[in-house]
N, C-alpha and C positions, 0 to 999 in steps of 0.2 A: 207279768213282765216287770223287771226292776226299774220302775219309772223314777224312783227317788235317788238312784245312784248318780253321783257326779264324779268327774275326773279328780283323783287325788294327785297323781303325778304321772308323767310319761317315763317309763323305764327304758333307757337307751343303752345298748351294749354294742361296742365297736370292736372290730378286728384290726390289729396292726402289729407290725414286728416289734415296735417299741411302745408298750402300753402306756408308759408315762407321757411320751410325746403325744400319743393319740388322745390321752386324757386332757392334756393341756389344750390341744386344738379343740376338743369337744367343749370344754368349759368356755373357751374364747368364742367359738362359733355359736354355741347354743346358749350363751349367757342371757341373751335378750330374745324373747319369743312373744310375739303379739304386740298389743298396744303398750304393755308394761313389761318390766323385766320379770322373767321366770327364774327364780333362784335355781342354780345348777349345783347339785350335791354329788361330787365324784365319789365313786365307790372303788377304792383300790383293792385289788385281789392279787397279792404276790404269788399265789399258788397257780394262777392262770396266766402264763405269759401270753401277751398279745391280745388279751381281752380286757376291756375297761368299761365299767358301768357308770352311768350318770342318771340321777333322778332329776327330772325337770318338773318343777312344781308351779302350776298356774296360780294367779291370784284367785282366792276363793270367790270373789264377786263375779267371776266369769260364769260359774255354774255350768261347766261344759258337760253335756249329756253323753251317755255311752255312744250314741251314733256319731256325734261330733268327735268324740275322743278317738274312735276307731278310724274315722276319716283322717284325722291329724296323724295318727300312728302310721297309716299306710303311706301318706304323702311324705312324711319325714323319713321313713325308711328308704323310700325310693331316692330321695335327694342325698341320703348318706351313703349310697352305694349298693343298695339292694341286698344281695345275699351276704355281703360283708358286715351287715348291721342287723341288730334286732331292736325293734321298737314295739313296746306293748303298753297299753294303759293300765294303771292300777286305780281302782275306784274306791271311793269312800261313801258310806251310807249303809242302809239296811235293806236287805232283800226280804220281801214278804215271805213268811214261812208258809209253804203249801200245806194243804190239809193232810197230805200223806207224809210229810217230812217231819216225823217225830224226832226231836233232838236227843232226848235222853229219857229213860223211863224209870220212875220209882214205883210203878204199878207192877207187882210181881207176877201178874197173870196167873194167879193160883198160889197156893201155899208153897213156900220154899221147903227144901228137904229138912228133916229134923236136925241133921248135923249142919250147923252154919258154915263149917269148913269142909263141906263135901268135896270141893274141887281139888283139895290137896291130894287126896287119894287118886283122883282121876288123872292128874298130871304127874304123879309119883314124886311129889315135892318132898315128903318126909324121907324117902329113900335117898334123894339127892342131898338133903341136909346132913344125913348121917355120914356122908363121904367127906365132910369137912373135918371130922375127927376133933371136935372141940373148938375149932375156929368158928367165928360168927359168919354165917353165909352172907355173901355180898360185901364183906369188908373191903375197904380201900377203893370202892367204886363210887363215883359221883354220877348221879342221874339228873340230867337237865329236865325240867318239868314245866314247859310252857302251858299255862292253864289259867284258872281264875285267881290264882294265888293260894295261900295256905292260912290255916288257923292253928292256934296252939291247942290241939286236940289230944286227949289221952292216947288215942290209937297211933299217934305219930311219935310216941315216946318209947324208948327201949326199957329193958328190965331195970336199969339203974335210974330211970326217970329222965334221961337226957332226950331232948327233942332231936329227932333224926333229920334236922333241917339245917343247912348251912346258911343261916340268916345273913352272914357277912357277904355271901355271894348272891343272895336273892336280889331280884330286880323287879321294878314295876314300870312297864312300858305303856300303861294306860293313863296314869295321872302322877303328879308329883307327890308320892307317898311311899310308904313301905310296901312290900309285896304281900302283906296280909290281905286276905279276901274280905271286902266290906260286906259281903253277903247281901248284895242287892237283889231284890225280888221283883218279879214282873214277868210278862209273857215272853217266852223264849229265853229267859235267863236261867242260869244254873248256879245259884249260890251254894258255896261249899263244894263245888265239883272238884276243884284241885285238891282239897283235903281228902275227899273220898277216893280219888284215883291214887293219890300218894299213899294212902293207908294200905292199898293192895300191893305196894312195893316194899314198904319198910315196917309195917306194923308187926309187933311180936305176936306169937301164936296165942298166948294166953289172953283171956278177956281183960280189958283195961278199965271197964266201967261196970260197976256193980249193977246187976239186973239187966244188963244188955248182952246181946249175942256177941261172940268173939269175932274179931277180924284178924286175918293173918296175911302179912306180906310175904312174898316169896324170897325177898332179899333183905332181912331185917338188919343186916350190918351195913347196908349201903346208906349213902347220904343223899337227900333230896336237895336240889338247887331250884327253888321255885322261881318262875318268871311270870309275873302277872301280865297277860296279854289281852284278856277279854272277860266279859261277864257272861258270855254265851259260848257253848261248845261248838256252835256253828260259826265258823269264820267266814264272813261274807265280804264286806267292803273294806276290811282292814287287815288283809293278809300280809301287808308289809310289816306289821307288828310281829307276826309269827316268824317272818324271815329274819328280822333283827334278833328275835329271841334265839333262833337256831344259831346264828352267828355268835351271839354273846355266849351261849352255853359252850360252844366249841372253844372259844377263846378263854373261857374260865376253866377249862381243863376237864369238862365232863366227858366221860367215856361212852355214855349212853344218853340218848334224848328220847323221852317218852311223850308222845304227842296224842293225847286223848281228845282231840278235836279235829275238825276238818271243814272244808268248804271249797271255795274256788282256788284255782291255781294261778300260775302266771310265771313269766320269765324271772321276776324278782325273787319269788319264793323258790323256784328251781335253782337259782344261783346259790342261795343260802344252803339248800340241801346238798348240792354238789360240793360246796366248800366243806361242810361237815364230813362228808364221806371221804374226801381226799385227805382230811385230817385224821382219819382213822376212827371216827365216831360212828357207833351203831345207832341208826335212827329208826324208830318204830312208831307207827301211826295207825289210828283207827280207820277201818274200812268205811264206816258210816252206818247210820241207822235209818232204815225205812225210806230211803231215797231211790232204791233200785239199782244203784251203781256205786262203784268205789270212788270216794271223794279224794280231793287233794289235801295234804301232800302224800297220803298213802298210795295214790295212783302212780306217783313217780317211781321208775324202776329202782332208784337208789334207796328207796324207803321200804321197810318191811311192813306190808299191809296185813292187818289182823282182823279176821272175822270172829264172830262170837257163837258159842254153843251154850247149852244148858246141861242139867244133869243127864247122865247117860250118854254124853257126847252127841246129843241131838242138836242139830243146827237151830239157832235162835231165829224165829221167823222175822224179826226186825233187822237182822244183820244184812248189810250190803254184801254182795257176793259177785264173783266173776273171775276171769282169768288173771286179774291183777292181784288177787289175794295170795299171800304166801303160805299162811297156815291159819289154824283156828285155835282159840283158847277159850276157857270158860269165861263167860261174860254175862250170862243170864241167871238171875236169882242169886247173886253174890252179895254177901253182907259187906258194907263199906262204912267208913266214918261219916257222920252227918251231924246236922244241927237242927234243933227244934225248939222254938221259943227261946233262943239264945243258949240252950243247954246242949252239951255234947251227947250224941246218941249213936247207935249203929242201926242200920236198916238195910233190907234187901233192895237191890235195884238191878236193872238190866241195861246193857249197852256195849257196843264195841269199844267204848272208852275203858271199860273194866278189863276186857280181854287184852287190850293194848298194854295196860299197866302190868298184867301178868307176864306178857312176853318181854317187856322191858326189864322186869325183875329177873326173868330167866337169863337175859343177857348179862345182867350184873352178877348172877350166880356163876355163869360160865367164866367171866373175866376174873372173878375172885378166886375161883377154884384153880385155874391154871396160872394165875398171877398176871396182873396187868402189864408189868414191864416185860415179863417173859414173852407174852403174846405180842406186844408191840415190837420187840426185837425180832421175832420170827415173822411177823406180818406187818411190815411198815406201811403207813398211809392207808390207802383204800383196800389193801389186802386184808386188813383186820375185819372190817364189816363184811367183806366178801367171804372170808373163812367162816365167820359165825353164821351167815345166811346159808352157806352150803351145809353145815352140820345141822342147823335148825330144820331145814327141809328134809334132810336125809333121815333124821331121827323121829320126825313126826309121822308115825306109821298107823296110828289108830284111825280107822275110817270114821267119817262124820255121818251121823244118821240124817239123811235128807233124801227126798224124792228127786231133787235137782241133780245135775251132773256133779259128781264128787269133786271134779277139778275146780269148780267155782268156790270151793272152800279151801283151796291150797293143797298142801301136801298131806294134811291130816291134822291130828290133835297134838298140841304141845306135850312133850315128854321130858321133864326136867332131868330125870335120872339118866335117860339115854343120852341126853345132851352132854352131860358131864363125862360119861364114860366112853363116848365116841372118840375114835382116833382123830387127831388133828390132821386136816387135809394138807396135802403138798400142792400149793398153788403154782409153784415154779417161778413166781415173779414175773410172769408174762402178762402183757396187756389183755390177752384173751382170757387168761385165768381169772382176772379180777373184773372183767367187763360185766356191767349190769345186764339183766335180761333185756332182750332187744325190744324193738318196736320202732315205728316211724310216726309220722304225723297223724296216723289214724288210731293210735293207741287209746287216747282218751275217748274218742268217739265210739270206738269199739266197746269200751267198757260201759258206755251209757246206753247204747241202742241194741247191741247184739243179743243180750238176754231177752229183751222184749220181742225182737224180731224172730229169734230162734224158737221162742214159745209159740209165736203165731204161725210159722211156716214149718216147724219141726226139723230144721236142719241148720245147725250152727255153722257148718262149713259153707253151705250155700249162702247163708246170711253174710258171712265174712266176705266172700267173693263179691256179693252184691254191693256191700258198703264200699269196698275199694274201687269198684267200677264207678259208682255214683260220685265219690269224692274226686276221682280223676276227671269226671265230666264237669262237676260243679266248681272245683278249685284245682285246675291243672297246675302242677308244680313239679319242679325238679329238685326241690330242696330235700336233702337227705335226712336231716335231723328231726327229732320229735317235736321241736318247737320252732324250727327255722322258718316255716312259711307263715306269713302273717294272716293270710286268709283262713288257713286251717286253725290258727289260734283263735281268730274271731268266731269262726263257725263253732268251735268247741265251747267257747264262752257262752254263746247264745243257747246252745243245746243244754248246757248245765244250768242256766238261769231261767229258761223258759220251757216248762214241760210241754206246752202245746206245740211249740216248734219242734221239740224232740220227737213228739208223736208224728208230726208231719214228715220228719226225716224217715221214720220207720215206714210210713206209707209209701214214700218215694222209693225206698229200697225194695218194697214189694213190687212196685211197678217195674223197677230195674230187673228184678228176677223174672218177671213176665217177659220183658223185652229180650232177656237172655234165653228164653225158651224153657224156663223152669215150670213144669206142669203142676206143681204141688201147691201153688199159691193163688190160683184163680179165684177160689171161693173166699179167700181171705181179704181181697182188695175191694173196697167199696166201689160200686159202679160209677160214682160221681167224682172219683179221684181226679184232681187236676194237677198242674205243675205246682211244685212246692212254693208256698207263700213265705216270703222272708219275714223274720221277726221285726217288730216295730222299730227297734233300735239298731237295725243293721246299717252298716256303712253303705255309701253309694256303690263302692267297688263290689261288695258282697251281693248287693241287690242285682247288679248287672250280671254277675256270674251265675246266680241262681236262676235268673231269667233265661240266660243262655242254656243252662242245663235243662230247663223246662222245654225249650224249643227242641233240643236234641232228643229229649224223652218223647215228645209228641211225634217227632219224625220216626223214632224207632217203633212206637206203638202203631203208627199208621201202616207199617210194613207187615203187621201181624195179621194172619188169617185165623181167627178164633173159630174152630169148628164146633159143631153141636155137641160132640162128646167131651168138650172141655180141653181138648188138646190144642196146642198152638203150633202152626207151621209157619215159619217166618223165613224170609229171604235174608240177605245180608243186613244185619242190624247194627249200624254204627252207634256207639255209646259215647264217643268223645264230642264234647260241645265245641261249636264253632267259636273261635276267638271273637270277642266283641270289641270294636274299635273304641277309642277314647271318647269319640263324639256321640256314640250310640246311647240310647236310653233303653232301659228294660221295657219289655212289653207289659201291657196292662196286667196280664196274668201273674207277673212277677212283683206286683205291688199290692200290699195288703189292702183289702177292701175297707170301706168306711173311712177313707181319708188318711191313709198311712203317710202319703206325701206331706200332708199338712202337719203331721206329727214330727216329720223330719224335714224342716225347712231348707231351702237351697242355701248353700254356703260356698264361698270362694276361699280356696286355700292356696296361698302363695308362699313358697319357701325359697329363700335366697341364701345360699351358703357362701358368703364372702367373709364378712366379719360377724354377721348375725344371721339367725334364722328368724324369719318373720312369718307369723300366721295371722291372717285377718279373716274374721268371720262377719259376713254381712248381717246387719240387724234383722231380727226375725220379724215376720208379720205380726201385727198387733194381736191377732187371735191365737198366736202360737207362743205367747208368754213373754213378748217384748224382747228387746235387744240385750246383749251382754253388756255388763258394766265396763 
């Protein structure tokens, strides 16, 4: 459980007919929060009429925990008008890396193929290059590259010796310095990661270092725009840096953004992604490594999520997979630019980061082949990334070798030549034509738990129905959007950060399937299963809802007559939880054993929207860490 995370800021987004007026009111009303002023940083977005964002940053001395932050977010949203506003906390700090959460691998898991450029044939890259007829593939395209930064590596230089980096546009969002990677080493860090993934985009085909294996980028004529956002490819408590990097890359004129990192999501990051898409930018991101589900920002419908395969188009075992994946590209046993003892080298590695760079480079090929300005004239705004996504999925036809459902690896394998020769689609300019693939507030939860649940019970469709029933019971909502309901956002955040809680959700879904009369799961559910236990850092509102869902589940289970042959004969089994009044407390079964209440001390939240918003947090008991400053 992420016990060392603290609130970085509250992200508030408001709806109004006049965004400027709404923003002025927000800054005036929200300028003072708590005992001391919380600076309010307005985020103007001219492309979104009627929506205005504000970042409310607390004094660091307060040290607001995730549970307190979610309490504040829910209370503030209610005072701002409920469905007309979104309020989500953005956290700072580090999440402990779970044993199974491998960030990136330089262990090749066996010898790589004799040909270091084996994947070029697999994705038909050389055939695609020949179609440029003397032009440099990828020319005229800027690729935004949020990562660890870059180094002056031979594999980032073209045949003339020019560095394929726009140093004049490069930015460092981590510290006051250039965007060069300082190559920090340590647990969970990835020194040189940005240089390695960048080489898969712009490196020339020929070997650049004597005695080293060659690296080849798919778009050697493109330009990298490095944006240093992290020392680790797992973005945990600082996803706002990534959001700012996406916005900067868009404003700097990048046509493609290659995001070979991932972690937690949130309203602030989603806002940046949507801004890039509306601006006509193709955003590509890594599905994730060894965490079992697609991570953010790849999970967002507006982003192309890329899984990884190895030689022979066999799925890489460490790749995240699921319905959110758009397609698969080579990412296992690829040679990349690297550093060793301060000297430039190349070496094989594995990760969805590498596959992402390949797809981003393919996007640069497509833009360069047809002409950036020509495509923008034909596909204004969001139509351009929509057109590319449609062709990308349509031309990815080679099946991926995997015993898992093929749909979990998207449409298939990247095919660069087919991508260039495919007819440009006629989107018609309608909203429906450019709409991103759908989903509601369950999309992220589905990605995290359905794979595990389907494996346990053998039916993905039944698992999906169970998840939707359970969420309606636990978090009843009428909010239509994927991020509109704050309790769904909080539930998703806890599921992503707490593997034990995620497993408890899976068990709860199994019980839901029993209550619905599914006969296939009786042997899978532990006999000692009880109502779902909330995570330690849950808000009081979420604790109340989970407790109510537990009561509903117990009522449904009590109506079941489990027969000796394992079949269930049930009467009418209601699955909707009773609404809990504001003065009610969750039952004991809804509170974590071992003193969860002590870990989440009582707090009083008072919010007045006249001229100021005021939040007061009662001092903590002495044994709970003392009072806020």
